[in-house]
PQR file with spaces between the fields and no chain letter, atoms N, CA, C, O and H, PARSE charges and radii, in Angstrom:
ATOM       1  N    UNK     1      93.713   20.060   84.138 -0.4000 1.5000
ATOM       2  CA   UNK     1      94.271   20.667   84.497 -0.0000 2.0000
ATOM       3  C    UNK     1      94.197   22.124   85.275  0.5500 1.7000
ATOM       4  O    UNK     1      94.761   22.594   84.287 -0.5500 1.4000
ATOM       5  N    UNK     2      94.047   23.099   86.005 -0.4000 1.5000
ATOM       6  CA   UNK     2      94.032   24.626   86.217 -0.0000 2.0000
ATOM       7  C    UNK     2      95.457   25.175   86.392  0.5500 1.7000
ATOM       8  O    UNK     2      96.091   25.108   87.445 -0.5500 1.4000
ATOM       9  H    UNK     2      93.589   22.717   86.807  0.4000 1.0000
ATOM      10  N    UNK     3      95.816   25.630   85.443 -0.4000 1.5000
ATOM      11  CA   UNK     3      97.046   26.418   85.495 -0.0000 2.0000
ATOM      12  C    UNK     3      97.590   28.011   85.810  0.5500 1.7000
ATOM      13  O    UNK     3      98.557   28.723   85.538 -0.5500 1.4000
ATOM      14  H    UNK     3      95.300   25.684   84.587  0.4000 1.0000
ATOM      15  N    UNK     4      96.442   28.070   86.490 -0.4000 1.5000
ATOM      16  CA   UNK     4      96.381   29.730   86.916 -0.0000 2.0000
ATOM      17  C    UNK     4      97.372   29.693   88.242  0.5500 1.7000
ATOM      18  O    UNK     4      97.636   28.725   88.956 -0.5500 1.4000
ATOM      19  H    UNK     4      95.657   27.492   86.711  0.4000 1.0000
ATOM      20  N    UNK     5      97.815   31.000   88.335 -0.4000 1.5000
ATOM      21  CA   UNK     5      99.100   31.230   89.191 -0.0000 2.0000
ATOM      22  C    UNK     5      97.777   31.588   90.652  0.5500 1.7000
ATOM      23  O    UNK     5      96.637   32.038   90.544 -0.5500 1.4000
ATOM      24  H    UNK     5      97.601   31.786   87.755  0.4000 1.0000
ATOM      25  N    UNK     6      98.497   31.188   91.829 -0.4000 1.5000
ATOM      26  CA   UNK     6      97.475   31.485   93.296 -0.0000 2.0000
ATOM      27  C    UNK     6      97.901   33.081   93.436  0.5500 1.7000
ATOM      28  O    UNK     6      99.007   33.590   93.256 -0.5500 1.4000
ATOM      29  H    UNK     6      99.424   30.822   91.917  0.4000 1.0000
ATOM      30  N    UNK     7      96.535   33.751   93.851 -0.4000 1.5000
ATOM      31  CA   UNK     7      96.467   35.043   94.453 -0.0000 2.0000
ATOM      32  C    UNK     7      97.782   35.731   95.405  0.5500 1.7000
ATOM      33  O    UNK     7      98.260   35.141   96.374 -0.5500 1.4000
ATOM      34  H    UNK     7      95.636   33.337   93.997  0.4000 1.0000
ATOM      35  N    UNK     8      98.131   36.738   95.045 -0.4000 1.5000
ATOM      36  CA   UNK     8      99.196   37.008   96.238 -0.0000 2.0000
ATOM      37  C    UNK     8      98.945   36.950   97.921  0.5500 1.7000
ATOM      38  O    UNK     8      99.846   36.909   98.759 -0.5500 1.4000
ATOM      39  H    UNK     8      97.743   37.217   94.258  0.4000 1.0000
ATOM      40  N    UNK     9      97.487   36.957   98.190 -0.4000 1.5000
ATOM      41  CA   UNK     9      97.446   36.722   99.372 -0.0000 2.0000
ATOM      42  C    UNK     9      97.305   35.356   99.588  0.5500 1.7000
ATOM      43  O    UNK     9      96.995   35.151  100.762 -0.5500 1.4000
ATOM      44  H    UNK     9      96.756   36.990   97.509  0.4000 1.0000
ATOM      45  N    UNK    10      97.407   34.349   98.937 -0.4000 1.5000
ATOM      46  CA   UNK    10      97.430   32.934   99.368 -0.0000 2.0000
ATOM      47  C    UNK    10      98.820   32.509   98.905  0.5500 1.7000
ATOM      48  O    UNK    10      99.203   31.534   99.551 -0.5500 1.4000
ATOM      49  H    UNK    10      97.659   34.516   97.984  0.4000 1.0000
ATOM      50  N    UNK    11      99.614   32.887   98.078 -0.4000 1.5000
ATOM      51  CA   UNK    11     101.375   33.158   98.253 -0.0000 2.0000
ATOM      52  C    UNK    11     101.795   33.440   99.882  0.5500 1.7000
ATOM      53  O    UNK    11     102.079   32.544  100.677 -0.5500 1.4000
ATOM      54  H    UNK    11      99.303   33.679   97.553  0.4000 1.0000
ATOM      55  N    UNK    12     101.764   35.041  100.219 -0.4000 1.5000
ATOM      56  CA   UNK    12     101.810   35.368  101.558 -0.0000 2.0000
ATOM      57  C    UNK    12     101.399   34.513  102.594  0.5500 1.7000
ATOM      58  O    UNK    12     102.292   33.949  103.226 -0.5500 1.4000
ATOM      59  H    UNK    12     101.533   35.769   99.573  0.4000 1.0000
ATOM      60  N    UNK    13      99.980   34.259  102.960 -0.4000 1.5000
ATOM      61  CA   UNK    13      99.772   33.282  103.915 -0.0000 2.0000
ATOM      62  C    UNK    13      99.986   32.141  103.833  0.5500 1.7000
ATOM      63  O    UNK    13      99.873   31.548  104.905 -0.5500 1.4000
ATOM      64  H    UNK    13      99.254   34.717  102.447  0.4000 1.0000
ATOM      65  N    UNK    14     100.365   31.320  102.664 -0.4000 1.5000
ATOM      66  CA   UNK    14     101.436   30.138  102.639 -0.0000 2.0000
ATOM      67  C    UNK    14     102.645   29.979  103.448  0.5500 1.7000
ATOM      68  O    UNK    14     102.759   29.078  104.279 -0.5500 1.4000
ATOM      69  H    UNK    14     100.457   31.802  101.793  0.4000 1.0000
ATOM      70  N    UNK    15     103.697   30.998  103.166 -0.4000 1.5000
ATOM      71  CA   UNK    15     104.503   31.914  103.376 -0.0000 2.0000
ATOM      72  C    UNK    15     104.767   32.008  105.007  0.5500 1.7000
ATOM      73  O    UNK    15     105.645   31.407  105.627 -0.5500 1.4000
ATOM      74  H    UNK    15     103.604   31.730  102.491  0.4000 1.0000
ATOM      75  N    UNK    16     103.819   32.883  105.518 -0.4000 1.5000
ATOM      76  CA   UNK    16     103.641   33.382  106.594 -0.0000 2.0000
ATOM      77  C    UNK    16     103.578   31.895  107.616  0.5500 1.7000
ATOM      78  O    UNK    16     104.401   31.327  108.334 -0.5500 1.4000
ATOM      79  H    UNK    16     103.106   33.372  105.015  0.4000 1.0000
ATOM      80  N    UNK    17     102.565   31.714  107.349 -0.4000 1.5000
ATOM      81  CA   UNK    17     102.030   30.882  108.188 -0.0000 2.0000
ATOM      82  C    UNK    17     102.980   29.535  108.760  0.5500 1.7000
ATOM      83  O    UNK    17     103.105   29.091  109.901 -0.5500 1.4000
ATOM      84  H    UNK    17     101.897   32.175  106.766  0.4000 1.0000
ATOM      85  N    UNK    18     103.733   28.992  107.127 -0.4000 1.5000
ATOM      86  CA   UNK    18     104.945   28.368  107.030 -0.0000 2.0000
ATOM      87  C    UNK    18     105.613   28.418  108.021  0.5500 1.7000
ATOM      88  O    UNK    18     105.581   27.539  108.883 -0.5500 1.4000
ATOM      89  H    UNK    18     103.631   29.354  106.200  0.4000 1.0000
ATOM      90  N    UNK    19     106.457   29.622  108.089 -0.4000 1.5000
ATOM      91  CA   UNK    19     107.400   30.332  108.606 -0.0000 2.0000
ATOM      92  C    UNK    19     107.028   30.218  110.121  0.5500 1.7000
ATOM      93  O    UNK    19     107.736   29.644  110.948 -0.5500 1.4000
ATOM      94  H    UNK    19     106.483   30.336  107.389  0.4000 1.0000
ATOM      95  N    UNK    20     105.808   30.842  110.395 -0.4000 1.5000
ATOM      96  CA   UNK    20     105.771   30.614  112.096 -0.0000 2.0000
ATOM      97  C    UNK    20     105.502   29.014  112.626  0.5500 1.7000
ATOM      98  O    UNK    20     105.619   28.638  113.792 -0.5500 1.4000
ATOM      99  H    UNK    20     105.233   31.308  109.723  0.4000 1.0000
ATOM     100  N    UNK    21     105.064   28.076  111.327 -0.4000 1.5000
ATOM     101  CA   UNK    21     104.931   26.947  111.822 -0.0000 2.0000
ATOM     102  C    UNK    21     106.396   26.339  112.077  0.5500 1.7000
ATOM     103  O    UNK    21     106.568   25.527  112.986 -0.5500 1.4000
ATOM     104  H    UNK    21     104.969   28.381  110.380  0.4000 1.0000
ATOM     105  N    UNK    22     107.361   26.725  111.311 -0.4000 1.5000
ATOM     106  CA   UNK    22     108.569   25.961  111.375 -0.0000 2.0000
ATOM     107  C    UNK    22     109.393   26.722  112.731  0.5500 1.7000
ATOM     108  O    UNK    22     110.395   26.070  113.024 -0.5500 1.4000
ATOM     109  H    UNK    22     107.221   27.384  110.572  0.4000 1.0000
ATOM     110  N    UNK    23     109.217   27.784  113.497 -0.4000 1.5000
ATOM     111  CA   UNK    23     110.064   28.275  114.304 -0.0000 2.0000
ATOM     112  C    UNK    23     109.203   27.722  115.391  0.5500 1.7000
ATOM     113  O    UNK    23     109.732   27.687  116.502 -0.5500 1.4000
ATOM     114  H    UNK    23     108.403   28.314  113.259  0.4000 1.0000
ATOM     115  N    UNK    24     107.706   27.185  115.262 -0.4000 1.5000
ATOM     116  CA   UNK    24     106.691   26.796  116.673 -0.0000 2.0000
ATOM     117  C    UNK    24     107.364   25.253  117.021  0.5500 1.7000
ATOM     118  O    UNK    24     107.734   24.856  118.125 -0.5500 1.4000
ATOM     119  H    UNK    24     107.276   27.213  114.359  0.4000 1.0000
ATOM     120  N    UNK    25     107.400   24.538  115.751 -0.4000 1.5000
ATOM     121  CA   UNK    25     107.901   23.040  115.424 -0.0000 2.0000
ATOM     122  C    UNK    25     109.305   23.151  116.454  0.5500 1.7000
ATOM     123  O    UNK    25     109.302   22.722  117.608 -0.5500 1.4000
ATOM     124  H    UNK    25     107.100   24.861  114.854  0.4000 1.0000
ATOM     125  N    UNK    26     110.356   23.734  115.874 -0.4000 1.5000
ATOM     126  CA   UNK    26     111.414   24.320  116.331 -0.0000 2.0000
ATOM     127  C    UNK    26     111.474   24.330  117.887  0.5500 1.7000
ATOM     128  O    UNK    26     112.034   23.526  118.632 -0.5500 1.4000
ATOM     129  H    UNK    26     110.359   24.082  114.937  0.4000 1.0000
ATOM     130  N    UNK    27     110.838   25.320  118.153 -0.4000 1.5000
ATOM     131  CA   UNK    27     110.511   25.682  119.710 -0.0000 2.0000
ATOM     132  C    UNK    27     110.056   24.457  120.445  0.5500 1.7000
ATOM     133  O    UNK    27     110.628   24.379  121.532 -0.5500 1.4000
ATOM     134  H    UNK    27     110.383   25.973  117.548  0.4000 1.0000
ATOM     135  N    UNK    28     109.487   23.788  120.290 -0.4000 1.5000
ATOM     136  CA   UNK    28     108.721   22.689  121.093 -0.0000 2.0000
ATOM     137  C    UNK    28     109.907   21.557  120.845  0.5500 1.7000
ATOM     138  O    UNK    28     110.343   21.169  121.928 -0.5500 1.4000
ATOM     139  H    UNK    28     109.023   23.851  119.407  0.4000 1.0000
ATOM     140  N    UNK    29     110.408   21.060  119.953 -0.4000 1.5000
ATOM     141  CA   UNK    29     111.675   20.435  119.619 -0.0000 2.0000
ATOM     142  C    UNK    29     112.687   20.456  120.633  0.5500 1.7000
ATOM     143  O    UNK    29     113.009   19.470  121.296 -0.5500 1.4000
ATOM     144  H    UNK    29     110.053   21.375  119.073  0.4000 1.0000
ATOM     145  N    UNK    30     113.244   21.744  120.750 -0.4000 1.5000
ATOM     146  CA   UNK    30     113.782   22.568  121.678 -0.0000 2.0000
ATOM     147  C    UNK    30     113.290   22.271  123.358  0.5500 1.7000
ATOM     148  O    UNK    30     113.939   21.716  124.245 -0.5500 1.4000
ATOM     149  H    UNK    30     112.983   22.545  120.211  0.4000 1.0000
ATOM     150  N    UNK    31     112.335   22.678  123.396 -0.4000 1.5000
ATOM     151  CA   UNK    31     111.734   22.138  124.581 -0.0000 2.0000
ATOM     152  C    UNK    31     111.064   21.116  125.142  0.5500 1.7000
ATOM     153  O    UNK    31     110.486   21.090  126.229 -0.5500 1.4000
ATOM     154  H    UNK    31     111.808   23.129  122.676  0.4000 1.0000
ATOM     155  N    UNK    32     111.218   20.017  124.078 -0.4000 1.5000
ATOM     156  CA   UNK    32     110.302   18.454  124.274 -0.0000 2.0000
ATOM     157  C    UNK    32     109.122   18.998  124.872  0.5500 1.7000
ATOM     158  O    UNK    32     108.805   19.165  126.049 -0.5500 1.4000
ATOM     159  H    UNK    32     111.688   20.039  123.196  0.4000 1.0000
ATOM     160  N    UNK    33     108.468   19.270  123.642 -0.4000 1.5000
ATOM     161  CA   UNK    33     106.890   19.747  124.376 -0.0000 2.0000
ATOM     162  C    UNK    33     106.370   19.638  122.784  0.5500 1.7000
ATOM     163  O    UNK    33     106.794   20.176  121.762 -0.5500 1.4000
ATOM     164  H    UNK    33     108.725   19.134  122.686  0.4000 1.0000
ATOM     165  N    UNK    34     105.002   18.482  123.079 -0.4000 1.5000
ATOM     166  CA   UNK    34     104.464   18.176  121.911 -0.0000 2.0000
ATOM     167  C    UNK    34     103.542   18.894  121.662  0.5500 1.7000
ATOM     168  O    UNK    34     103.000   18.344  120.703 -0.5500 1.4000
ATOM     169  H    UNK    34     104.657   18.044  123.910  0.4000 1.0000
ATOM     170  N    UNK    35     102.828   20.054  121.973 -0.4000 1.5000
ATOM     171  CA   UNK    35     101.500   20.785  121.568 -0.0000 2.0000
ATOM     172  C    UNK    35     102.135   21.576  120.657  0.5500 1.7000
ATOM     173  O    UNK    35     101.558   21.735  119.581 -0.5500 1.4000
ATOM     174  H    UNK    35     103.269   20.500  122.752  0.4000 1.0000
ATOM     175  N    UNK    36     103.804   22.426  120.935 -0.4000 1.5000
ATOM     176  CA   UNK    36     103.733   23.310  119.681 -0.0000 2.0000
ATOM     177  C    UNK    36     104.804   22.845  118.693  0.5500 1.7000
ATOM     178  O    UNK    36     105.316   23.605  117.870 -0.5500 1.4000
ATOM     179  H    UNK    36     104.272   22.297  121.809  0.4000 1.0000
ATOM     180  N    UNK    37     105.181   21.256  118.855 -0.4000 1.5000
ATOM     181  CA   UNK    37     105.294   20.752  117.811 -0.0000 2.0000
ATOM     182  C    UNK    37     104.436   20.210  116.785  0.5500 1.7000
ATOM     183  O    UNK    37     104.857   20.281  115.630 -0.5500 1.4000
ATOM     184  H    UNK    37     104.765   20.639  119.523  0.4000 1.0000
ATOM     185  N    UNK    38     102.934   19.506  117.066 -0.4000 1.5000
ATOM     186  CA   UNK    38     101.701   19.333  116.652 -0.0000 2.0000
ATOM     187  C    UNK    38     101.540   21.010  115.818  0.5500 1.7000
ATOM     188  O    UNK    38     101.956   21.298  114.695 -0.5500 1.4000
ATOM     189  H    UNK    38     102.592   19.448  118.004  0.4000 1.0000
ATOM     190  N    UNK    39     101.097   21.553  116.408 -0.4000 1.5000
ATOM     191  CA   UNK    39     100.743   22.979  116.165 -0.0000 2.0000
ATOM     192  C    UNK    39     101.564   23.255  115.024  0.5500 1.7000
ATOM     193  O    UNK    39     101.045   23.402  113.917 -0.5500 1.4000
ATOM     194  H    UNK    39     100.758   21.319  117.320  0.4000 1.0000
ATOM     195  N    UNK    40     102.870   23.342  115.208 -0.4000 1.5000
ATOM     196  CA   UNK    40     103.545   23.937  114.198 -0.0000 2.0000
ATOM     197  C    UNK    40     103.829   22.980  112.949  0.5500 1.7000
ATOM     198  O    UNK    40     103.806   23.559  111.863 -0.5500 1.4000
ATOM     199  H    UNK    40     103.292   23.222  116.106  0.4000 1.0000
ATOM     200  N    UNK    41     104.022   21.970  112.934 -0.4000 1.5000
ATOM     201  CA   UNK    41     103.448   20.909  111.824 -0.0000 2.0000
ATOM     202  C    UNK    41     102.208   20.967  110.960  0.5500 1.7000
ATOM     203  O    UNK    41     102.054   20.703  109.767 -0.5500 1.4000
ATOM     204  H    UNK    41     104.041   21.500  113.816  0.4000 1.0000
ATOM     205  N    UNK    42     101.113   21.513  112.174 -0.4000 1.5000
ATOM     206  CA   UNK    42      99.948   21.565  111.273 -0.0000 2.0000
ATOM     207  C    UNK    42     100.095   23.277  110.468  0.5500 1.7000
ATOM     208  O    UNK    42      99.745   23.391  109.293 -0.5500 1.4000
ATOM     209  H    UNK    42     101.238   21.728  113.143  0.4000 1.0000
ATOM     210  N    UNK    43     100.405   23.979  110.914 -0.4000 1.5000
ATOM     211  CA   UNK    43     101.302   25.491  110.323 -0.0000 2.0000
ATOM     212  C    UNK    43     101.318   25.450  108.874  0.5500 1.7000
ATOM     213  O    UNK    43     100.713   25.943  107.922 -0.5500 1.4000
ATOM     214  H    UNK    43     100.689   23.886  111.868  0.4000 1.0000
ATOM     215  N    UNK    44     102.506   24.454  109.177 -0.4000 1.5000
ATOM     216  CA   UNK    44     103.417   24.202  107.944 -0.0000 2.0000
ATOM     217  C    UNK    44     102.471   23.259  106.914  0.5500 1.7000
ATOM     218  O    UNK    44     102.382   23.764  105.795 -0.5500 1.4000
ATOM     219  H    UNK    44     102.998   24.054  109.951  0.4000 1.0000
ATOM     220  N    UNK    45     101.893   22.243  107.046 -0.4000 1.5000
ATOM     221  CA   UNK    45     101.227   21.250  106.048 -0.0000 2.0000
ATOM     222  C    UNK    45      99.586   21.672  105.956  0.5500 1.7000
ATOM     223  O    UNK    45      98.942   21.019  105.135 -0.5500 1.4000
ATOM     224  H    UNK    45     101.965   21.833  107.955  0.4000 1.0000
ATOM     225  N    UNK    46      98.979   22.526  106.592 -0.4000 1.5000
ATOM     226  CA   UNK    46      97.681   22.802  106.015 -0.0000 2.0000
ATOM     227  C    UNK    46      97.509   24.063  104.703  0.5500 1.7000
ATOM     228  O    UNK    46      96.373   24.312  104.299 -0.5500 1.4000
ATOM     229  H    UNK    46      99.502   23.057  107.259  0.4000 1.0000
ATOM     230  N    UNK    47      98.442   24.632  104.245 -0.4000 1.5000
ATOM     231  CA   UNK    47      98.357   25.421  102.962 -0.0000 2.0000
ATOM     232  C    UNK    47      98.756   24.528  101.805  0.5500 1.7000
ATOM     233  O    UNK    47      98.501   24.873  100.651 -0.5500 1.4000
ATOM     234  H    UNK    47      99.364   24.429  104.573  0.4000 1.0000
ATOM     235  N    UNK    48      99.183   23.743  101.993 -0.4000 1.5000
ATOM     236  CA   UNK    48      98.718   22.474  100.611 -0.0000 2.0000
ATOM     237  C    UNK    48      98.065   22.182  100.230  0.5500 1.7000
ATOM     238  O    UNK    48      98.012   22.019   99.011 -0.5500 1.4000
ATOM     239  H    UNK    48      99.391   23.463  102.931  0.4000 1.0000
ATOM     240  N    UNK    49      97.022   21.895  101.135 -0.4000 1.5000
ATOM     241  CA   UNK    49      95.166   20.976  101.102 -0.0000 2.0000
ATOM     242  C    UNK    49      94.272   22.291  100.956  0.5500 1.7000
ATOM     243  O    UNK    49      93.235   22.181  100.302 -0.5500 1.4000
ATOM     244  H    UNK    49      97.065   22.027  102.126  0.4000 1.0000
ATOM     245  N    UNK    50      94.550   23.346  101.436 -0.4000 1.5000
ATOM     246  CA   UNK    50      93.780   24.540  101.006 -0.0000 2.0000
ATOM     247  C    UNK    50      94.129   25.609  100.223  0.5500 1.7000
ATOM     248  O    UNK    50      95.189   26.198  100.436 -0.5500 1.4000
ATOM     249  H    UNK    50      95.392   23.436  101.967  0.4000 1.0000
ATOM     250  N    UNK    51      93.368   25.947   99.326 -0.4000 1.5000
ATOM     251  CA   UNK    51      93.269   27.258   98.185 -0.0000 2.0000
ATOM     252  C    UNK    51      92.737   28.227   98.492  0.5500 1.7000
ATOM     253  O    UNK    51      93.541   29.135   98.279 -0.5500 1.4000
ATOM     254  H    UNK    51      92.507   25.469   99.153  0.4000 1.0000
ATOM     255  N    UNK    52      91.663   28.694   98.955 -0.4000 1.5000
ATOM     256  CA   UNK    52      90.970   29.493   99.567 -0.0000 2.0000
ATOM     257  C    UNK    52      91.612   30.717  100.340  0.5500 1.7000
ATOM     258  O    UNK    52      92.009   30.566  101.495 -0.5500 1.4000
ATOM     259  H    UNK    52      91.010   27.957   99.128  0.4000 1.0000
ATOM     260  N    UNK    53      91.697   31.797   99.758 -0.4000 1.5000
ATOM     261  CA   UNK    53      92.113   32.999  100.519 -0.0000 2.0000
ATOM     262  C    UNK    53      92.006   33.317  101.777  0.5500 1.7000
ATOM     263  O    UNK    53      92.911   33.497  102.593 -0.5500 1.4000
ATOM     264  H    UNK    53      91.374   31.920   98.820  0.4000 1.0000
ATOM     265  N    UNK    54      90.594   33.397  101.947 -0.4000 1.5000
ATOM     266  CA   UNK    54      90.143   33.315  103.194 -0.0000 2.0000
ATOM     267  C    UNK    54      90.019   32.526  104.201  0.5500 1.7000
ATOM     268  O    UNK    54      89.767   32.848  105.362 -0.5500 1.4000
ATOM     269  H    UNK    54      89.859   33.251  101.285  0.4000 1.0000
ATOM     270  N    UNK    55      90.294   30.883  103.529 -0.4000 1.5000
ATOM     271  CA   UNK    55      90.186   30.217  104.320 -0.0000 2.0000
ATOM     272  C    UNK    55      91.451   29.723  105.039  0.5500 1.7000
ATOM     273  O    UNK    55      91.390   29.252  106.174 -0.5500 1.4000
ATOM     274  H    UNK    55      90.498   30.622  102.585  0.4000 1.0000
ATOM     275  N    UNK    56      92.801   29.863  104.230 -0.4000 1.5000
ATOM     276  CA   UNK    56      93.797   30.069  104.255 -0.0000 2.0000
ATOM     277  C    UNK    56      94.706   30.794  105.719  0.5500 1.7000
ATOM     278  O    UNK    56      95.634   30.316  106.372 -0.5500 1.4000
ATOM     279  H    UNK    56      92.850   30.245  103.307  0.4000 1.0000
ATOM     280  N    UNK    57      94.046   31.983  105.840 -0.4000 1.5000
ATOM     281  CA   UNK    57      94.177   33.033  106.561 -0.0000 2.0000
ATOM     282  C    UNK    57      93.368   32.676  107.739  0.5500 1.7000
ATOM     283  O    UNK    57      94.089   32.636  108.736 -0.5500 1.4000
ATOM     284  H    UNK    57      93.292   32.371  105.309  0.4000 1.0000
ATOM     285  N    UNK    58      91.978   32.368  108.025 -0.4000 1.5000
ATOM     286  CA   UNK    58      91.007   31.717  109.083 -0.0000 2.0000
ATOM     287  C    UNK    58      91.477   30.445  109.684  0.5500 1.7000
ATOM     288  O    UNK    58      91.340   30.191  110.881 -0.5500 1.4000
ATOM     289  H    UNK    58      91.392   32.401  107.215  0.4000 1.0000
ATOM     290  N    UNK    59      92.051   29.631  108.796 -0.4000 1.5000
ATOM     291  CA   UNK    59      92.806   28.428  109.812 -0.0000 2.0000
ATOM     292  C    UNK    59      93.953   28.999  110.380  0.5500 1.7000
ATOM     293  O    UNK    59      94.165   28.921  111.590 -0.5500 1.4000
ATOM     294  H    UNK    59      92.162   29.838  107.824  0.4000 1.0000
ATOM     295  N    UNK    60      94.709   29.568  109.600 -0.4000 1.5000
ATOM     296  CA   UNK    60      96.616   30.410  109.990 -0.0000 2.0000
ATOM     297  C    UNK    60      95.952   30.609  111.394  0.5500 1.7000
ATOM     298  O    UNK    60      95.950   29.768  112.293 -0.5500 1.4000
ATOM     299  H    UNK    60      94.537   29.631  108.617  0.4000 1.0000
ATOM     300  N    UNK    61      95.335   31.973  111.444 -0.4000 1.5000
ATOM     301  CA   UNK    61      94.872   32.610  112.664 -0.0000 2.0000
ATOM     302  C    UNK    61      93.905   31.707  113.759  0.5500 1.7000
ATOM     303  O    UNK    61      93.771   32.063  114.930 -0.5500 1.4000
ATOM     304  H    UNK    61      95.336   32.656  110.714  0.4000 1.0000
ATOM     305  N    UNK    62      93.431   30.816  113.345 -0.4000 1.5000
ATOM     306  CA   UNK    62      92.582   29.747  114.441 -0.0000 2.0000
ATOM     307  C    UNK    62      93.969   28.912  114.998  0.5500 1.7000
ATOM     308  O    UNK    62      94.085   28.698  116.205 -0.5500 1.4000
ATOM     309  H    UNK    62      93.540   30.527  112.394  0.4000 1.0000
ATOM     310  N    UNK    63      95.218   28.367  113.832 -0.4000 1.5000
ATOM     311  CA   UNK    63      96.092   28.030  114.719 -0.0000 2.0000
ATOM     312  C    UNK    63      97.322   28.261  115.458  0.5500 1.7000
ATOM     313  O    UNK    63      98.044   27.460  116.053 -0.5500 1.4000
ATOM     314  H    UNK    63      95.124   28.540  112.852  0.4000 1.0000
ATOM     315  N    UNK    64      97.442   29.870  115.255 -0.4000 1.5000
ATOM     316  CA   UNK    64      98.387   30.593  115.936 -0.0000 2.0000
ATOM     317  C    UNK    64      97.484   30.798  116.909  0.5500 1.7000
ATOM     318  O    UNK    64      98.173   31.161  117.863 -0.5500 1.4000
ATOM     319  H    UNK    64      96.856   30.521  114.772  0.4000 1.0000
ATOM     320  N    UNK    65      96.181   30.784  117.301 -0.4000 1.5000
ATOM     321  CA   UNK    65      95.035   31.183  118.616 -0.0000 2.0000
ATOM     322  C    UNK    65      95.492   30.215  119.455  0.5500 1.7000
ATOM     323  O    UNK    65      95.916   30.466  120.584 -0.5500 1.4000
ATOM     324  H    UNK    65      95.621   30.489  116.527  0.4000 1.0000
ATOM     325  N    UNK    66      95.394   28.325  118.631 -0.4000 1.5000
ATOM     326  CA   UNK    66      95.786   27.678  119.756 -0.0000 2.0000
ATOM     327  C    UNK    66      96.908   27.814  119.749  0.5500 1.7000
ATOM     328  O    UNK    66      96.904   28.412  120.825 -0.5500 1.4000
ATOM     329  H    UNK    66      95.050   28.122  117.715  0.4000 1.0000
ATOM     330  N    UNK    67      98.204   27.793  119.419 -0.4000 1.5000
ATOM     331  CA   UNK    67      99.092   28.141  119.452 -0.0000 2.0000
ATOM     332  C    UNK    67      99.570   28.923  121.215  0.5500 1.7000
ATOM     333  O    UNK    67     100.216   28.438  122.144 -0.5500 1.4000
ATOM     334  H    UNK    67      98.208   27.307  118.545  0.4000 1.0000
ATOM     335  N    UNK    68      98.877   30.320  121.047 -0.4000 1.5000
ATOM     336  CA   UNK    68      98.990   30.868  122.069 -0.0000 2.0000
ATOM     337  C    UNK    68      98.101   30.073  123.268  0.5500 1.7000
ATOM     338  O    UNK    68      98.645   29.742  124.321 -0.5500 1.4000
ATOM     339  H    UNK    68      98.352   30.713  120.292  0.4000 1.0000
ATOM     340  N    UNK    69      97.349   29.932  123.122 -0.4000 1.5000
ATOM     341  CA   UNK    69      96.238   28.872  124.399 -0.0000 2.0000
ATOM     342  C    UNK    69      96.821   28.064  124.643  0.5500 1.7000
ATOM     343  O    UNK    69      96.881   28.135  125.870 -0.5500 1.4000
ATOM     344  H    UNK    69      96.907   30.201  122.266  0.4000 1.0000
ATOM     345  N    UNK    70      97.719   26.707  124.152 -0.4000 1.5000
ATOM     346  CA   UNK    70      98.651   25.605  124.634 -0.0000 2.0000
ATOM     347  C    UNK    70      99.607   25.870  124.899  0.5500 1.7000
ATOM     348  O    UNK    70     100.390   24.921  124.852 -0.5500 1.4000
ATOM     349  H    UNK    70      97.670   26.649  123.155  0.4000 1.0000
ATOM     350  N    UNK    71     100.237   27.273  125.352 -0.4000 1.5000
ATOM     351  CA   UNK    71     101.862   27.564  125.461 -0.0000 2.0000
ATOM     352  C    UNK    71     102.183   26.971  126.904  0.5500 1.7000
ATOM     353  O    UNK    71     103.334   26.853  127.325 -0.5500 1.4000
ATOM     354  H    UNK    71      99.601   28.044  125.390  0.4000 1.0000
ATOM     355  N    UNK    72     100.899   26.564  127.705 -0.4000 1.5000
ATOM     356  CA   UNK    72     101.698   25.768  128.724 -0.0000 2.0000
ATOM     357  C    UNK    72     101.575   24.808  129.206  0.5500 1.7000
ATOM     358  O    UNK    72     101.907   24.646  130.380 -0.5500 1.4000
ATOM     359  H    UNK    72      99.965   26.659  127.363  0.4000 1.0000
ATOM     360  N    UNK    73     100.871   23.501  128.202 -0.4000 1.5000
ATOM     361  CA   UNK    73     100.967   22.342  127.917 -0.0000 2.0000
ATOM     362  C    UNK    73     101.952   21.509  127.251  0.5500 1.7000
ATOM     363  O    UNK    73     101.747   20.304  127.108 -0.5500 1.4000
ATOM     364  H    UNK    73     100.601   23.632  127.248  0.4000 1.0000
């Protein structure tokens, strides 16, 4: 088992996108809209499964773009 700490970029990305995901989920729940809720859950959950910093930032920005793109659905 590898006991090294993640880099600051990984920690910040998880915190940043988790915060955006929780706000998106609460907004979708308040508005009774499925797409912000689903994308919010994805933003909160994916940092647990990805450990590379560049991949965390890439997926996070892609999900934030999806949140913007699907804002009317």
